[in-house]
C-alpha positions as MATLAB code, in Angstrom:
seq = 'MNRPVHREATLAGLLSVTLTAGAGQVEVPGGPFQMGCSVGDEACEKDEGAPGGVTVQVPAFRIDTHEVTVADYRHCIEAGRCTRPKDNARNMYCNYGAPGRDRHPVNCVDWQEAVDYCGWQGMRLPTEAEWEKAARAGSTSRYPWGQAVSCKHAILDDGMTRGAAGDELDGCGEDRTWPVGSRAANAFGLYDMHGNVGEWLHNWYAPDALSAIYAQGNLQGPDSGMRRLVRGGSWDENRSNLRSSYRNVKGPVSGRAVYGSIGFRCAAE';
ca = [
      -3.345   20.629   24.837;
      -2.531   16.944   24.635;
       0.949   16.235   23.417;
       1.644   13.231   21.149;
       3.365   10.341   22.888;
       6.402    8.808   21.193;
       7.909    5.401   21.654;
      10.883    3.795   19.985;
      10.768    0.297   18.450;
      14.094   -1.305   17.567;
      14.291   -3.849   14.749;
      17.174   -6.318   14.833;
      19.198   -3.662   16.641;
      19.553   -1.686   13.430;
      16.316    0.097   12.561;
      14.367    2.543   14.702;
      10.838    3.766   14.029;
       9.042    6.546   15.856;
       5.344    5.932   16.449;
       3.191    8.993   17.178;
       0.202    7.996   19.286;
      -3.076    9.284   17.877;
      -1.439   10.812   14.822;
      -2.082    7.817   12.587;
       1.416    7.906   11.100;
       4.842    6.465   11.686;
       8.183    8.057   10.951;
      10.462    5.719    9.006;
      14.152    6.584    9.497;
      16.377    7.480    6.590;
      19.006    5.122    5.238;
      19.611    2.363    2.692;
      17.663   -0.824    2.116;
      17.665   -3.602   -0.440;
      14.845   -2.937   -2.895;
      13.481   -5.507   -5.314;
      13.569   -9.280   -5.680;
      14.050  -11.093   -2.382;
      16.729  -13.760   -2.083;
      15.275  -17.157   -3.003;
      12.116  -15.712   -4.557;
      11.524  -17.713   -7.735;
       8.354  -15.736   -8.552;
      10.226  -12.504   -9.271;
       9.538  -10.871  -12.619;
      12.178   -9.113  -14.691;
      11.213   -5.619  -13.527;
      11.828   -6.640   -9.901;
      15.563   -6.916  -10.594;
      18.101   -9.548   -9.612;
      17.704  -11.688   -6.460;
      18.895   -9.789   -3.418;
      17.734   -6.459   -4.789;
      19.602   -3.206   -5.279;
      20.693   -0.718   -2.619;
      18.444    2.356   -2.535;
      18.901    5.285   -0.167;
      15.635    6.665    1.232;
      15.487    9.824    3.374;
      13.352    9.789    6.511;
       9.628   10.125    5.857;
       6.234    9.748    7.501;
       3.518    7.372    6.284;
      -0.048    6.603    7.352;
      -0.467    3.600    9.606;
      -3.689    2.615    7.795;
      -5.140    2.820    4.322;
      -7.464    5.808    3.837;
     -10.994    4.758    4.782;
     -14.383    5.570    3.318;
     -15.104    7.806    6.325;
     -11.776    9.625    5.896;
     -12.444   10.272    2.235;
     -16.008   11.461    2.910;
     -14.633   14.235    5.127;
     -12.574   15.468    2.169;
     -15.645   15.491   -0.075;
     -17.604   17.415    2.560;
     -14.751   19.930    2.731;
     -15.059   20.472   -1.015;
     -11.559   19.200   -1.736;
     -12.291   15.725   -3.126;
     -14.640   14.370   -5.765;
     -17.009   11.451   -5.163;
     -15.391    8.206   -6.375;
     -17.197    5.423   -8.185;
     -19.517    4.075   -5.541;
     -21.399    0.995   -4.452;
     -24.385    1.917   -6.603;
     -22.062    1.736   -9.617;
     -20.372   -1.527   -8.640;
     -20.889   -3.905   -5.710;
     -17.166   -4.004   -4.971;
     -16.842   -0.236   -4.474;
     -16.968    0.667   -0.787;
     -18.122    4.279   -0.971;
     -21.849    4.398   -0.262;
     -21.998    0.774    0.919;
     -23.780    0.329    4.273;
     -21.445   -0.650    7.082;
     -18.192    0.017    5.218;
     -17.064    3.344    6.688;
     -13.991    1.616    8.186;
     -13.163   -0.207    4.951;
     -10.497    1.303    2.681;
     -11.885    3.672    0.099;
     -11.412    2.035   -3.302;
     -12.530    2.541   -6.912;
     -10.455    5.741   -6.899;
      -8.361    7.140   -9.726;
      -4.788    8.288   -9.138;
      -5.650   11.999   -9.117;
      -8.403   11.436   -6.557;
      -5.793    9.899   -4.257;
      -3.411   12.814   -4.911;
      -6.148   15.336   -4.098;
      -6.992   13.670   -0.795;
      -3.361   13.536    0.325;
      -2.899   17.169   -0.702;
      -5.892   18.129    1.458;
      -4.083   16.479    4.355;
      -0.894   18.415    3.584;
       0.725   15.204    2.400;
       1.364   13.280   -0.835;
       1.422    9.755   -2.188;
       4.468    7.664   -1.190;
       7.202    7.079   -3.725;
       7.736    3.485   -4.778;
      10.990    3.222   -2.822;
       9.383    4.670    0.312;
       6.494    2.251    0.021;
       8.711   -0.826   -0.295;
      10.970    0.224    2.559;
       7.910    0.731    4.775;
       6.317   -2.541    3.649;
       9.468   -4.595    4.231;
       9.897   -3.101    7.707;
      13.466   -4.357    7.919;
      12.765   -7.749    6.337;
      14.483   -9.317    3.315;
      12.012  -12.167    2.743;
       9.138  -12.377    0.248;
       6.746  -11.001    2.862;
       7.653   -9.137    6.054;
       6.657  -12.136    8.186;
       8.462  -14.770    6.055;
       8.305  -16.673    2.790;
       4.596  -17.593    2.691;
       1.280  -15.774    3.082;
      -2.264  -16.807    3.965;
      -5.409  -15.195    5.328;
      -3.793  -15.347    8.756;
      -1.487  -12.555    7.589;
      -3.414  -10.477    5.047;
      -6.686  -10.041    3.158;
      -6.300  -11.808   -0.212;
      -7.421  -14.794   -2.241;
      -5.209  -17.463   -0.694;
      -6.931  -20.257   -2.618;
      -8.214  -22.003    0.491;
     -10.032  -19.766    2.982;
     -13.828  -19.810    2.814;
     -16.264  -17.446    4.491;
     -19.697  -15.961    3.928;
     -19.201  -15.970    0.153;
     -19.119  -19.786    0.013;
     -16.919  -21.012   -2.821;
     -15.796  -17.463   -3.689;
     -12.360  -17.214   -2.086;
     -11.602  -13.551   -2.787;
     -11.232  -11.432    0.312;
     -10.511  -14.450    2.524;
     -13.898  -15.863    1.598;
     -15.903  -12.624    1.964;
     -15.625  -11.450   -1.687;
     -14.813   -7.878   -0.636;
     -12.358   -5.803    1.362;
     -12.212   -5.952    5.174;
     -12.087   -3.055    7.673;
      -8.614   -1.532    7.834;
      -6.339   -3.054   10.440;
      -8.043   -6.466   10.390;
      -4.645   -8.185   10.493;
      -1.562   -7.544   12.611;
       0.723   -4.599   11.849;
       4.220   -5.084   10.479;
       7.321   -4.318   12.553;
       6.992   -0.605   11.705;
       3.428   -0.487   13.053;
       1.851   -0.308    9.575;
      -1.355   -2.180    8.741;
      -2.460   -3.713    5.429;
       0.705   -2.885    3.516;
       0.073   -6.299    1.967;
      -3.468   -7.126    0.880;
      -6.884   -5.528    1.430;
      -6.353   -2.946   -1.342;
      -3.386   -2.263   -3.560;
      -2.076    1.268   -3.077;
      -1.495    4.062   -5.584;
       2.046    5.451   -5.531;
       3.554    8.662   -6.828;
       5.749    7.202   -9.566;
       5.194    6.480  -13.210;
       6.182    2.935  -14.117;
       9.495    2.109  -15.803;
      10.705   -1.521  -16.066;
      14.279   -0.630  -15.042;
      13.446    2.016  -12.425;
      15.021    0.200   -9.474;
      18.568    0.157  -10.837;
      18.483    2.946  -13.429;
      16.535    5.574  -11.461;
      16.050    4.871   -7.732;
      19.515    3.433   -7.052;
      20.947    6.541   -8.726;
      19.263    8.781   -6.172;
      16.122    9.864   -8.044;
      13.167    8.557   -6.018;
      10.635   10.750   -7.848;
      11.257    9.506  -11.387;
      10.606    8.731  -14.128;
       9.291   12.101  -15.290;
       6.565   10.683  -17.525;
       4.853    7.472  -18.495;
       1.592    5.758  -19.330;
       0.901    3.840  -16.117;
       1.328    4.491  -12.387;
       2.588    2.065   -9.750;
       0.187    0.172   -7.491;
       1.842   -1.871   -4.748;
       0.895   -4.350   -2.032;
      -1.640   -6.665   -3.652;
      -5.317   -6.762   -2.774;
      -8.319   -8.709   -1.481;
      -8.959  -10.327   -4.883;
      -5.357  -11.125   -5.838;
      -3.237  -14.211   -5.223;
      -0.192  -14.805   -3.056;
       2.384  -13.800   -5.650;
       0.890  -10.324   -6.051;
       1.323   -9.642   -2.322;
       5.098  -10.131   -2.362;
       7.018   -7.095   -1.097;
       8.758   -6.628   -4.445;
       5.801   -7.189   -6.810;
       5.182   -4.179   -9.085;
       1.607   -3.796  -10.310;
       0.657   -0.969  -12.675;
      -2.536    0.755  -13.794;
      -3.504    3.658  -16.004;
      -4.098    6.663  -13.723;
      -7.653    7.118  -15.062;
     -10.024    4.174  -14.798;
     -12.443    5.327  -17.498;
     -15.104    2.674  -17.933;
     -13.187    0.254  -15.719;
     -13.699    0.003  -11.951;
     -10.589   -0.107   -9.781;
     -12.170   -2.095   -6.971;
      -8.768   -3.452   -5.912;
      -7.068   -0.056   -5.503;
      -6.940    2.397   -2.609;
      -4.098    4.421   -1.078;
      -2.377    5.892    1.953;
      -0.463    9.153    2.305;
       3.131   10.085    3.144;
       5.231   13.179    3.783;
       8.816   14.256    4.401;
];
């Protein structure tokens, strides 16, 4: 039996992350981080808290290196554990059923569909605090690589990059998602934490959650709400929405809408 190979990556001499070769996950170590509005970020909204963020303690956890792909999700359907999402026949921006998009992130999924897939894998959706700690990867800037973002870093509408879609700038000029891992990983070895698709998270949305709930030690709360968190920004969103602290929200059920900008990845203790 092949044994997984581990290697240690040290960040600024303070953070250590264990990468499991072939497992498709990284283990993020437990400890505090500054969650919320980055220092010097003038785009922060009120629900992102004060500049510099708040200290939130996060226990060690594992998280997928990549967003769940169409091919991944199809295996769950074939196993009888997942339902078919809205597909490419329903909307051109949905990846399921689109030729050549097996390695694209599955999108057009409702929150419960994401929960069901992660449960099939013996995992769950990340909490909001886990997601931001993983996305920041030890950074305190607007994005993990610095204060600005373009199509060199992530799949988004950067307002300038053109491709096969001509004057349509969404998706770095392709007007769609890209295959997962099309841009470099962050310092934790995680791909597409910013851009490509926004990612469903476990938590209900509360405007004051960072200071009133997470900083008090409750990473699972609030207990109820109307909308769920979606983090990371997507292929058809602008630079501001890809900031590490930006908090997007959606109703957990799409109804007549199509959530072409939303996918997910899984996590576990």
